[in-house]
FIKOLZA-1660 file (N, C-alpha, C; in steps of 0.1 Angstrom, whole numbers, plus 5000, padded with zeros to 4 digits):
% residues 238
   i   px   py   pz ch aa at
   1 4277 6969 0782  A  X  N
   1 4285 6969 0769  A  X CA
   1 4283 6956 0762  A  X  C
   2 4279 6945 0769  A  X  N
   2 4277 6933 0762  A  X CA
   2 4264 6933 0754  A  X  C
   3 4255 6943 0755  A  X  N
   3 4243 6944 0748  A  X CA
   3 4246 6947 0733  A  X  C
   4 4258 6953 0730  A  X  N
   4 4261 6958 0716  A  X CA
   4 4268 6947 0709  A  X  C
   5 4263 6944 0697  A  X  N
   5 4270 6934 0688  A  X CA
   5 4266 6938 0674  A  X  C
   6 4270 6929 0665  A  X  N
   6 4269 6932 0650  A  X CA
   6 4254 6935 0647  A  X  C
   7 4245 6928 0652  A  X  N
   7 4231 6930 0648  A  X CA
   7 4224 6941 0656  A  X  C
   8 4231 6945 0667  A  X  N
   8 4225 6956 0675  A  X CA
   8 4236 6966 0678  A  X  C
   9 4241 6973 0668  A  X  N
   9 4252 6982 0669  A  X CA
   9 4247 6995 0676  A  X  C
  10 4235 6998 0675  A  X  N
  10 4229 7010 0682  A  X CA
  10 4216 7007 0689  A  X  C
  11 4215 7011 0701  A  X  N
  11 4203 7008 0710  A  X CA
  11 4198 7020 0717  A  X  C
  12 4185 7020 0719  A  X  N
  12 4179 7031 0727  A  X CA
  12 4181 7028 0742  A  X  C
  13 4179 7038 0750  A  X  N
  13 4180 7035 0765  A  X CA
  13 4170 7025 0769  A  X  C
  14 4158 7025 0763  A  X  N
  14 4147 7016 0767  A  X CA
  14 4151 7001 0763  A  X  C
  15 4157 7000 0752  A  X  N
  15 4162 6987 0747  A  X CA
  15 4173 6981 0756  A  X  C
  16 4182 6990 0760  A  X  N
  16 4193 6986 0769  A  X CA
  16 4188 6982 0783  A  X  C
  17 4178 6990 0788  A  X  N
  17 4172 6987 0801  A  X CA
  17 4166 6973 0801  A  X  C
  18 4158 6971 0790  A  X  N
  18 4151 6958 0789  A  X CA
  18 4161 6946 0788  A  X  C
  19 4172 6948 0780  A  X  N
  19 4182 6937 0778  A  X CA
  19 4189 6934 0791  A  X  C
  20 4192 6944 0800  A  X  N
  20 4199 6941 0812  A  X CA
  20 4190 6939 0824  A  X  C
  21 4177 6942 0822  A  X  N
  21 4167 6939 0833  A  X CA
  21 4167 6949 0844  A  X  C
  22 4169 6962 0841  A  X  N
  22 4168 6972 0852  A  X CA
  22 4159 6983 0847  A  X  C
  23 4154 6992 0856  A  X  N
  23 4145 7003 0852  A  X CA
  23 4152 7013 0843  A  X  C
  24 4145 7019 0834  A  X  N
  24 4151 7028 0825  A  X CA
  24 4158 7040 0832  A  X  C
  25 4153 7045 0843  A  X  N
  25 4159 7056 0850  A  X CA
  25 4173 7052 0855  A  X  C
  26 4174 7039 0860  A  X  N
  26 4188 7034 0864  A  X CA
  26 4197 7033 0852  A  X  C
  27 4191 7028 0841  A  X  N
  27 4199 7026 0829  A  X CA
  27 4205 7039 0824  A  X  C
  28 4196 7050 0825  A  X  N
  28 4201 7063 0820  A  X CA
  28 4213 7068 0828  A  X  C
  29 4213 7066 0841  A  X  N
  29 4224 7070 0849  A  X CA
  29 4237 7062 0845  A  X  C
  30 4236 7049 0843  A  X  N
  30 4247 7042 0838  A  X CA
  30 4252 7046 0824  A  X  C
  31 4243 7049 0815  A  X  N
  31 4246 7053 0802  A  X CA
  31 4253 7067 0802  A  X  C
  32 4248 7075 0811  A  X  N
  32 4255 7089 0812  A  X CA
  32 4269 7087 0816  A  X  C
  33 4272 7078 0826  A  X  N
  33 4285 7076 0830  A  X CA
  33 4294 7071 0819  A  X  C
  34 4289 7060 0812  A  X  N
  34 4297 7054 0802  A  X CA
  34 4299 7064 0790  A  X  C
  35 4289 7072 0787  A  X  N
  35 4291 7082 0777  A  X CA
  35 4301 7092 0781  A  X  C
  36 4301 7097 0793  A  X  N
  36 4310 7107 0798  A  X CA
  36 4325 7102 0798  A  X  C
  37 4327 7089 0799  A  X  N
  37 4340 7083 0799  A  X CA
  37 4344 7078 0785  A  X  C
  38 4336 7080 0775  A  X  N
  38 4339 7076 0762  A  X CA
  38 4337 7062 0758  A  X  C
  39 4331 7054 0767  A  X  N
  39 4328 7040 0763  A  X CA
  39 4316 7039 0754  A  X  C
  40 4307 7049 0755  A  X  N
  40 4295 7049 0746  A  X CA
  40 4295 7063 0740  A  X  C
  41 4288 7064 0729  A  X  N
  41 4285 7077 0723  A  X CA
  41 4271 7077 0717  A  X  C
  42 4265 7089 0715  A  X  N
  42 4252 7090 0709  A  X CA
  42 4252 7089 0694  A  X  C
  43 4242 7083 0688  A  X  N
  43 4241 7084 0673  A  X CA
  43 4238 7098 0669  A  X  C
  44 4239 7100 0656  A  X  N
  44 4238 7114 0651  A  X CA
  44 4224 7120 0654  A  X  C
  45 4214 7112 0654  A  X  N
  45 4201 7118 0658  A  X CA
  45 4198 7119 0673  A  X  C
  46 4207 7114 0681  A  X  N
  46 4206 7114 0695  A  X CA
  46 4196 7104 0701  A  X  C
  47 4191 7096 0693  A  X  N
  47 4180 7086 0698  A  X CA
  47 4186 7074 0704  A  X  C
  48 4198 7070 0700  A  X  N
  48 4204 7057 0705  A  X CA
  48 4218 7059 0709  A  X  C
  49 4224 7048 0715  A  X  N
  49 4237 7048 0719  A  X CA
  49 4245 7037 0711  A  X  C
  50 4258 7039 0709  A  X  N
  50 4266 7029 0703  A  X CA
  50 4280 7029 0710  A  X  C
  51 4288 7019 0707  A  X  N
  51 4301 7018 0713  A  X CA
  51 4309 7030 0710  A  X  C
  52 4317 7035 0719  A  X  N
  52 4325 7047 0718  A  X CA
  52 4339 7044 0715  A  X  C
  53 4347 7055 0713  A  X  N
  53 4361 7054 0709  A  X CA
  53 4369 7048 0720  A  X  C
  54 4366 7050 0733  A  X  N
  54 4374 7044 0744  A  X CA
  54 4374 7029 0743  A  X  C
  55 4362 7023 0739  A  X  N
  55 4361 7008 0738  A  X CA
  55 4371 7004 0727  A  X  C
  56 4371 7011 0716  A  X  N
  56 4380 7008 0705  A  X CA
  56 4394 7008 0709  A  X  C
  57 4398 7018 0717  A  X  N
  57 4412 7020 0721  A  X CA
  57 4416 7008 0730  A  X  C
  58 4407 7004 0739  A  X  N
  58 4410 6992 0747  A  X CA
  58 4411 6979 0739  A  X  C
  59 4402 6978 0729  A  X  N
  59 4403 6966 0721  A  X CA
  59 4416 6966 0713  A  X  C
  60 4420 6978 0708  A  X  N
  60 4433 6979 0700  A  X CA
  60 4445 6975 0709  A  X  C
  61 4444 6980 0722  A  X  N
  61 4455 6977 0732  A  X CA
  61 4456 6962 0734  A  X  C
  62 4444 6955 0735  A  X  N
  62 4444 6941 0737  A  X CA
  62 4451 6934 0726  A  X  C
  63 4448 6937 0713  A  X  N
  63 4454 6931 0702  A  X CA
  63 4469 6934 0701  A  X  C
  64 4473 6946 0705  A  X  N
  64 4487 6950 0705  A  X CA
  64 4495 6942 0715  A  X  C
  65 4489 6939 0727  A  X  N
  65 4496 6933 0738  A  X CA
  65 4497 6918 0736  A  X  C
  66 4489 6912 0727  A  X  N
  66 4489 6898 0724  A  X CA
  66 4503 6894 0718  A  X  C
  67 4509 6884 0724  A  X  N
  67 4522 6880 0718  A  X CA
  67 4521 6875 0704  A  X  C
  68 4530 6880 0695  A  X  N
  68 4530 6875 0682  A  X CA
  68 4520 6881 0672  A  X  C
  69 4513 6892 0676  A  X  N
  69 4503 6897 0668  A  X CA
  69 4508 6901 0654  A  X  C
  70 4519 6908 0654  A  X  N
  70 4525 6912 0641  A  X CA
  70 4528 6900 0632  A  X  C
  71 4534 6890 0638  A  X  N
  71 4537 6878 0631  A  X CA
  71 4525 6871 0626  A  X  C
  72 4514 6871 0634  A  X  N
  72 4502 6865 0630  A  X CA
  72 4496 6872 0618  A  X  C
  73 4496 6885 0618  A  X  N
  73 4490 6892 0606  A  X CA
  73 4499 6889 0593  A  X  C
  74 4512 6888 0595  A  X  N
  74 4520 6884 0584  A  X CA
  74 4516 6871 0578  A  X  C
  75 4515 6861 0587  A  X  N
  75 4511 6848 0582  A  X CA
  75 4497 6848 0576  A  X  C
  76 4488 6855 0582  A  X  N
  76 4474 6855 0576  A  X CA
  76 4475 6862 0562  A  X  C
  77 4483 6872 0560  A  X  N
  77 4485 6878 0547  A  X CA
  77 4490 6868 0537  A  X  C
  78 4500 6860 0541  A  X  N
  78 4505 6850 0532  A  X CA
  78 4495 6839 0529  A  X  C
  79 4486 6836 0539  A  X  N
  79 4476 6826 0537  A  X CA
  79 4466 6831 0526  A  X  C
  80 4463 6844 0527  A  X  N
  80 4454 6850 0516  A  X CA
  80 4461 6849 0503  A  X  C
  81 4473 6852 0502  A  X  N
  81 4480 6851 0489  A  X CA
  81 4480 6837 0484  A  X  C
  82 4482 6827 0493  A  X  N
  82 4482 6813 0488  A  X CA
  82 4469 6807 0484  A  X  C
  83 4458 6812 0490  A  X  N
  83 4445 6806 0488  A  X CA
  83 4435 6815 0481  A  X  C
  84 4437 6829 0482  A  X  N
  84 4428 6839 0478  A  X CA
  84 4415 6840 0487  A  X  C
  85 4414 6831 0497  A  X  N
  85 4403 6832 0506  A  X CA
  85 4405 6842 0517  A  X  C
  86 4394 6846 0523  A  X  N
  86 4395 6854 0535  A  X CA
  86 4401 6846 0547  A  X  C
  87 4410 6852 0554  A  X  N
  87 4417 6844 0565  A  X CA
  87 4414 6851 0578  A  X  C
  88 4412 6842 0588  A  X  N
  88 4408 6847 0601  A  X CA
  88 4417 6841 0612  A  X  C
  89 4418 6848 0623  A  X  N
  89 4423 6842 0636  A  X CA
  89 4412 6845 0646  A  X  C
  90 4410 6836 0655  A  X  N
  90 4400 6837 0666  A  X CA
  90 4403 6829 0678  A  X  C
  91 4396 6833 0689  A  X  N
  91 4399 6826 0701  A  X CA
  91 4386 6822 0708  A  X  C
  92 4387 6812 0717  A  X  N
  92 4375 6807 0724  A  X CA
  92 4372 6817 0736  A  X  C
  93 4359 6820 0738  A  X  N
  93 4355 6828 0749  A  X CA
  93 4342 6821 0754  A  X  C
  94 4342 6814 0764  A  X  N
  94 4331 6806 0769  A  X CA
  94 4326 6797 0757  A  X  C
  95 4314 6798 0753  A  X  N
  95 4309 6789 0742  A  X CA
  95 4309 6796 0728  A  X  C
  96 4317 6807 0727  A  X  N
  96 4318 6815 0715  A  X CA
  96 4332 6814 0709  A  X  C
  97 4333 6816 0696  A  X  N
  97 4346 6820 0690  A  X CA
  97 4345 6835 0687  A  X  C
  98 4355 6842 0691  A  X  N
  98 4356 6857 0689  A  X CA
  98 4366 6859 0678  A  X  C
  99 4362 6865 0667  A  X  N
  99 4372 6868 0656  A  X CA
  99 4381 6880 0660  A  X  C
 100 4394 6877 0661  A  X  N
 100 4403 6888 0665  A  X CA
 100 4411 6894 0654  A  X  C
 101 4412 6887 0643  A  X  N
 101 4419 6892 0631  A  X CA
 101 4412 6887 0619  A  X  C
 102 4412 6895 0608  A  X  N
 102 4406 6892 0596  A  X CA
 102 4414 6899 0584  A  X  C
 103 4418 6891 0575  A  X  N
 103 4424 6897 0563  A  X CA
 103 4415 6892 0551  A  X  C
 104 4409 6902 0544  A  X  N
 104 4400 6899 0534  A  X CA
 104 4406 6893 0522  A  X  C
 105 4400 6883 0516  A  X  N
 105 4405 6875 0505  A  X CA
 105 4403 6883 0492  A  X  C
 106 4407 6877 0481  A  X  N
 106 4407 6883 0468  A  X CA
 106 4397 6876 0458  A  X  C
 107 4390 6866 0463  A  X  N
 107 4381 6859 0454  A  X CA
 107 4369 6869 0451  A  X  C
 108 4364 6867 0439  A  X  N
 108 4353 6877 0434  A  X CA
 108 4341 6877 0443  A  X  C
 109 4337 6865 0448  A  X  N
 109 4326 6864 0457  A  X CA
 109 4331 6860 0471  A  X  C
 110 4328 6868 0481  A  X  N
 110 4333 6864 0495  A  X CA
 110 4324 6870 0505  A  X  C
 111 4325 6864 0517  A  X  N
 111 4317 6868 0529  A  X CA
 111 4326 6871 0540  A  X  C
 112 4324 6881 0547  A  X  N
 112 4333 6886 0558  A  X CA
 112 4327 6886 0571  A  X  C
 113 4333 6879 0581  A  X  N
 113 4330 6881 0595  A  X CA
 113 4339 6892 0600  A  X  C
 114 4334 6902 0607  A  X  N
 114 4341 6913 0612  A  X CA
 114 4349 6910 0624  A  X  C
 115 4360 6917 0627  A  X  N
 115 4367 6915 0639  A  X CA
 115 4358 6919 0651  A  X  C
 116 4358 6910 0661  A  X  N
 116 4349 6912 0672  A  X CA
 116 4336 6904 0671  A  X  C
 117 4333 6899 0659  A  X  N
 117 4321 6890 0658  A  X CA
 117 4322 6878 0666  A  X  C
 118 4311 6874 0672  A  X  N
 118 4310 6862 0680  A  X CA
 118 4301 6851 0673  A  X  C
 119 4306 6839 0673  A  X  N
 119 4298 6828 0667  A  X CA
 119 4299 6816 0677  A  X  C
 120 4288 6808 0677  A  X  N
 120 4289 6796 0685  A  X CA
 120 4301 6788 0681  A  X  C
 121 4309 6784 0691  A  X  N
 121 4322 6777 0687  A  X CA
 121 4320 6765 0679  A  X  C
 122 4309 6757 0681  A  X  N
 122 4307 6745 0673  A  X CA
 122 4302 6747 0659  A  X  C
 123 4300 6759 0655  A  X  N
 123 4296 6762 0641  A  X CA
 123 4308 6767 0633  A  X  C
 124 4320 6768 0639  A  X  N
 124 4331 6773 0632  A  X CA
 124 4343 6763 0631  A  X  C
 125 4351 6765 0620  A  X  N
 125 4363 6756 0619  A  X CA
 125 4373 6760 0630  A  X  C
 126 4374 6772 0633  A  X  N
 126 4383 6777 0644  A  X CA
 126 4379 6770 0657  A  X  C
 127 4366 6771 0660  A  X  N
 127 4362 6765 0673  A  X CA
 127 4364 6750 0674  A  X  C
 128 4361 6743 0663  A  X  N
 128 4362 6729 0663  A  X CA
 128 4377 6725 0664  A  X  C
 129 4386 6733 0657  A  X  N
 129 4400 6730 0657  A  X CA
 129 4406 6731 0671  A  X  C
 130 4402 6742 0679  A  X  N
 130 4406 6743 0692  A  X CA
 130 4401 6733 0701  A  X  C
 131 4388 6730 0700  A  X  N
 131 4381 6720 0709  A  X CA
 131 4387 6706 0707  A  X  C
 132 4392 6703 0695  A  X  N
 132 4397 6690 0692  A  X CA
 132 4410 6687 0700  A  X  C
 133 4416 6697 0706  A  X  N
 133 4428 6695 0713  A  X CA
 133 4426 6697 0728  A  X  C
 134 4413 6697 0732  A  X  N
 134 4410 6698 0747  A  X CA
 134 4405 6685 0752  A  X  C
 135 4405 6683 0765  A  X  N
 135 4400 6671 0771  A  X CA
 135 4385 6672 0771  A  X  C
 136 4378 6661 0773  A  X  N
 136 4363 6661 0773  A  X CA
 136 4358 6670 0784  A  X  C
 137 4364 6671 0795  A  X  N
 137 4359 6680 0806  A  X CA
 137 4361 6694 0802  A  X  C
 138 4372 6698 0796  A  X  N
 138 4374 6711 0791  A  X CA
 138 4365 6715 0780  A  X  C
 139 4362 6706 0771  A  X  N
 139 4352 6708 0760  A  X CA
 139 4339 6712 0766  A  X  C
 140 4334 6705 0777  A  X  N
 140 4321 6707 0783  A  X CA
 140 4321 6721 0789  A  X  C
 141 4332 6727 0793  A  X  N
 141 4332 6740 0799  A  X CA
 141 4329 6751 0788  A  X  C
 142 4330 6747 0775  A  X  N
 142 4328 6756 0764  A  X CA
 142 4314 6753 0757  A  X  C
 143 4306 6745 0764  A  X  N
 143 4293 6742 0758  A  X CA
 143 4282 6745 0768  A  X  C
 144 4271 6750 0764  A  X  N
 144 4260 6753 0773  A  X CA
 144 4252 6740 0775  A  X  C
 145 4246 6739 0786  A  X  N
 145 4237 6727 0789  A  X CA
 145 4226 6726 0778  A  X  C
 146 4223 6714 0774  A  X  N
 146 4212 6712 0765  A  X CA
 146 4217 6711 0750  A  X  C
 147 4209 6713 0740  A  X  N
 147 4213 6712 0726  A  X CA
 147 4223 6723 0723  A  X  C
 148 4231 6719 0713  A  X  N
 148 4241 6729 0708  A  X CA
 148 4235 6740 0701  A  X  C
 149 4241 6752 0702  A  X  N
 149 4236 6764 0695  A  X CA
 149 4239 6762 0680  A  X  C
 150 4229 6767 0672  A  X  N
 150 4231 6766 0658  A  X CA
 150 4228 6779 0651  A  X  C
 151 4234 6780 0639  A  X  N
 151 4232 6792 0630  A  X CA
 151 4225 6789 0617  A  X  C
 152 4226 6776 0612  A  X  N
 152 4219 6772 0600  A  X CA
 152 4214 6758 0603  A  X  C
 153 4206 6753 0593  A  X  N
 153 4201 6739 0595  A  X CA
 153 4211 6729 0594  A  X  C
 154 4223 6733 0589  A  X  N
 154 4234 6723 0588  A  X CA
 154 4244 6724 0600  A  X  C
 155 4242 6733 0609  A  X  N
 155 4250 6733 0621  A  X CA
 155 4249 6720 0629  A  X  C
 156 4260 6716 0636  A  X  N
 156 4259 6704 0644  A  X CA
 156 4249 6707 0655  A  X  C
 157 4241 6697 0658  A  X  N
 157 4231 6698 0668  A  X CA
 157 4233 6690 0680  A  X  C
 158 4241 6679 0679  A  X  N
 158 4242 6670 0691  A  X CA
 158 4256 6669 0695  A  X  C
 159 4259 6665 0708  A  X  N
 159 4272 6663 0713  A  X CA
 159 4278 6651 0706  A  X  C
 160 4270 6641 0703  A  X  N
 160 4275 6629 0696  A  X CA
 160 4281 6633 0682  A  X  C
 161 4274 6641 0675  A  X  N
 161 4279 6645 0662  A  X CA
 161 4292 6654 0663  A  X  C
 162 4292 6662 0674  A  X  N
 162 4304 6670 0676  A  X CA
 162 4316 6661 0680  A  X  C
 163 4314 6651 0688  A  X  N
 163 4325 6642 0691  A  X CA
 163 4331 6635 0679  A  X  C
 164 4322 6631 0670  A  X  N
 164 4327 6625 0657  A  X CA
 164 4335 6635 0649  A  X  C
 165 4331 6647 0648  A  X  N
 165 4338 6657 0640  A  X CA
 165 4352 6660 0647  A  X  C
 166 4352 6661 0660  A  X  N
 166 4364 6664 0667  A  X CA
 166 4374 6652 0666  A  X  C
 167 4369 6640 0666  A  X  N
 167 4377 6628 0664  A  X CA
 167 4384 6629 0650  A  X  C
 168 4376 6633 0640  A  X  N
 168 4381 6634 0626  A  X CA
 168 4392 6645 0626  A  X  C
 169 4389 6656 0632  A  X  N
 169 4398 6668 0632  A  X CA
 169 4412 6664 0639  A  X  C
 170 4411 6656 0650  A  X  N
 170 4424 6651 0656  A  X CA
 170 4431 6642 0646  A  X  C
 171 4424 6635 0639  A  X  N
 171 4431 6625 0629  A  X CA
 171 4438 6632 0618  A  X  C
 172 4432 6642 0612  A  X  N
 172 4437 6649 0600  A  X CA
 172 4445 6662 0604  A  X  C
 173 4443 6667 0616  A  X  N
 173 4450 6679 0620  A  X CA
 173 4443 6692 0617  A  X  C
 174 4431 6692 0611  A  X  N
 174 4424 6704 0608  A  X CA
 174 4409 6701 0609  A  X  C
 175 4401 6712 0611  A  X  N
 175 4386 6710 0613  A  X CA
 175 4379 6716 0601  A  X  C
 176 4367 6711 0598  A  X  N
 176 4359 6716 0587  A  X CA
 176 4345 6721 0592  A  X  C
 177 4341 6732 0587  A  X  N
 177 4327 6737 0589  A  X CA
 177 4321 6740 0576  A  X  C
 178 4311 6732 0572  A  X  N
 178 4305 6734 0559  A  X CA
 178 4291 6739 0560  A  X  C
 179 4288 6751 0557  A  X  N
 179 4275 6757 0558  A  X CA
 179 4269 6757 0572  A  X  C
 180 4278 6758 0582  A  X  N
 180 4273 6757 0596  A  X CA
 180 4271 6771 0602  A  X  C
 181 4278 6781 0597  A  X  N
 181 4277 6794 0602  A  X CA
 181 4269 6803 0592  A  X  C
 182 4270 6800 0579  A  X  N
 182 4263 6808 0569  A  X CA
 182 4261 6799 0557  A  X  C
 183 4249 6800 0551  A  X  N
 183 4246 6792 0539  A  X CA
 183 4256 6793 0528  A  X  C
 184 4261 6782 0523  A  X  N
 184 4270 6782 0512  A  X CA
 184 4285 6784 0516  A  X  C
 185 4288 6787 0529  A  X  N
 185 4301 6791 0533  A  X CA
 185 4308 6778 0539  A  X  C
 186 4320 6776 0534  A  X  N
 186 4328 6765 0539  A  X CA
 186 4341 6771 0545  A  X  C
 187 4345 6765 0556  A  X  N
 187 4358 6769 0563  A  X CA
 187 4366 6758 0568  A  X  C
 188 4379 6759 0567  A  X  N
 188 4388 6749 0574  A  X CA
 188 4397 6757 0583  A  X  C
 189 4399 6751 0595  A  X  N
 189 4407 6757 0605  A  X CA
 189 4417 6748 0612  A  X  C
 190 4427 6754 0618  A  X  N
 190 4437 6746 0626  A  X CA
 190 4440 6754 0638  A  X  C
 191 4444 6747 0649  A  X  N
 191 4448 6754 0662  A  X CA
 191 4462 6759 0662  A  X  C
 192 4464 6769 0670  A  X  N
 192 4477 6775 0672  A  X CA
 192 4480 6773 0687  A  X  C
 193 4493 6769 0689  A  X  N
 193 4497 6765 0703  A  X CA
 193 4507 6774 0709  A  X  C
 194 4506 6776 0722  A  X  N
 194 4516 6783 0730  A  X CA
 194 4517 6776 0743  A  X  C
 195 4529 6773 0747  A  X  N
 195 4530 6765 0760  A  X CA
 195 4524 6752 0760  A  X  C
 196 4523 6746 0748  A  X  N
 196 4517 6733 0747  A  X CA
 196 4502 6732 0747  A  X  C
 197 4495 6744 0747  A  X  N
 197 4481 6745 0748  A  X CA
 197 4475 6753 0736  A  X  C
 198 4463 6749 0731  A  X  N
 198 4457 6756 0720  A  X CA
 198 4452 6770 0725  A  X  C
 199 4457 6780 0720  A  X  N
 199 4453 6794 0725  A  X CA
 199 4445 6801 0715  A  X  C
 200 4445 6798 0702  A  X  N
 200 4437 6804 0692  A  X CA
 200 4436 6795 0680  A  X  C
 201 4429 6799 0670  A  X  N
 201 4429 6791 0658  A  X CA
 201 4429 6801 0646  A  X  C
 202 4433 6795 0634  A  X  N
 202 4433 6802 0622  A  X CA
 202 4424 6795 0612  A  X  C
 203 4418 6802 0602  A  X  N
 203 4410 6795 0592  A  X CA
 203 4409 6803 0580  A  X  C
 204 4404 6797 0569  A  X  N
 204 4400 6804 0557  A  X CA
 204 4386 6800 0553  A  X  C
 205 4379 6809 0547  A  X  N
 205 4365 6805 0543  A  X CA
 205 4363 6809 0529  A  X  C
 206 4354 6802 0522  A  X  N
 206 4351 6805 0508  A  X CA
 206 4337 6798 0505  A  X  C
 207 4331 6802 0493  A  X  N
 207 4319 6796 0489  A  X CA
 207 4323 6784 0480  A  X  C
 208 4322 6772 0485  A  X  N
 208 4327 6760 0478  A  X CA
 208 4316 6754 0469  A  X  C
 209 4313 6761 0458  A  X  N
 209 4303 6756 0449  A  X CA
 209 4309 6757 0435  A  X  C
 210 4309 6746 0428  A  X  N
 210 4305 6732 0433  A  X CA
 210 4316 6727 0442  A  X  C
 211 4312 6718 0451  A  X  N
 211 4322 6713 0461  A  X CA
 211 4334 6707 0454  A  X  C
 212 4346 6710 0458  A  X  N
 212 4358 6705 0452  A  X CA
 212 4367 6700 0464  A  X  C
 213 4368 6687 0465  A  X  N
 213 4375 6681 0476  A  X CA
 213 4390 6684 0475  A  X  C
 214 4396 6683 0463  A  X  N
 214 4410 6686 0462  A  X CA
 214 4413 6700 0466  A  X  C
 215 4405 6710 0462  A  X  N
 215 4407 6724 0466  A  X CA
 215 4406 6725 0482  A  X  C
 216 4396 6718 0487  A  X  N
 216 4394 6719 0502  A  X CA
 216 4407 6714 0509  A  X  C
 217 4412 6702 0505  A  X  N
 217 4424 6697 0511  A  X CA
 217 4436 6705 0509  A  X  C
 218 4437 6712 0498  A  X  N
 218 4448 6721 0495  A  X CA
 218 4447 6733 0505  A  X  C
 219 4435 6739 0506  A  X  N
 219 4434 6750 0515  A  X CA
 219 4437 6745 0530  A  X  C
 220 4432 6733 0533  A  X  N
 220 4434 6728 0547  A  X CA
 220 4449 6727 0550  A  X  C
 221 4457 6722 0541  A  X  N
 221 4471 6721 0543  A  X CA
 221 4478 6735 0544  A  X  C
 222 4473 6744 0537  A  X  N
 222 4478 6758 0538  A  X CA
 222 4475 6764 0552  A  X  C
 223 4463 6761 0557  A  X  N
 223 4459 6766 0570  A  X CA
 223 4468 6759 0581  A  X  C
 224 4470 6746 0580  A  X  N
 224 4478 6739 0590  A  X CA
 224 4492 6744 0590  A  X  C
 225 4498 6747 0578  A  X  N
 225 4511 6753 0578  A  X CA
 225 4512 6766 0584  A  X  C
 226 4501 6774 0582  A  X  N
 226 4501 6788 0588  A  X CA
 226 4500 6787 0603  A  X  C
 227 4491 6778 0608  A  X  N
 227 4490 6776 0622  A  X CA
 227 4503 6772 0628  A  X  C
 228 4510 6763 0622  A  X  N
 228 4523 6758 0627  A  X CA
 228 4533 6770 0627  A  X  C
 229 4533 6778 0617  A  X  N
 229 4542 6790 0617  A  X CA
 229 4540 6799 0629  A  X  C
 230 4527 6802 0631  A  X  N
 230 4523 6811 0642  A  X CA
 230 4527 6805 0655  A  X  C
 231 4525 6792 0657  A  X  N
 231 4528 6785 0669  A  X CA
 231 4543 6786 0672  A  X  C
 232 4551 6784 0661  A  X  N
 232 4566 6785 0663  A  X CA
 232 4570 6799 0667  A  X  C
 233 4564 6809 0661  A  X  N
 233 4566 6823 0664  A  X CA
 233 4563 6826 0679  A  X  C
 234 4551 6821 0683  A  X  N
 234 4547 6824 0697  A  X CA
 234 4556 6817 0707  A  X  C
 235 4560 6805 0704  A  X  N
 235 4569 6797 0712  A  X CA
 235 4583 6804 0713  A  X  C
 236 4588 6810 0702  A  X  N
 236 4600 6817 0702  A  X CA
 236 4600 6829 0711  A  X  C
 237 4588 6836 0711  A  X  N
 237 4587 6848 0719  A  X CA
 237 4584 6846 0734  A  X  C
 238 4580 6834 0737  A  X  N
 238 4576 6831 0751  A  X CA
 238 4588 6828 0760  A  X  C
% end
């Protein structure tokens, strides 16, 4: 199932076998089982497999079971109204940020990460915001050995640069990602807490051209206020 993502939404049995490193005959047996249980389905031409309805149902159950999901969506909607930007919530999973919620903004030009998209955590405002509240040892658990993963030429490449950005995020209470996940895209994010620990983050993103520092800081404060609202809701429910 981990073979499928935004860039590889449909894969042939040969591609899947190659990705997981097993013979195609073995892969076909696994695929038949997953298809039979609804986890996978065939494309219209029958040549490839894609994620099935059962996977969607489980994903929807995960979001429903998360404490404060309804309140989170309400706050994100308010965040869009206040900023016109697309608003996100996401969580750390190993060295990725996974987008769990997305409310599309109303700006005439916008870029959308889909729910379920994975991005290297150090390229996102959500990832940096969460990391800024972790200990050095916990931060290392979310980083792969060697150079940091990048998506653009402006992505952070070194641990030293990351440490400086996290230090700044701790100081101001929000994190910035400028053209680190996509060219031209700026995002600001803040962490959401439950039980005293950062459990997810919220952010807004927009094309900041020409760069406007006052607008950026205004959006950042809106994001911080939204994160605080969600944190209080989650604390009240726990």
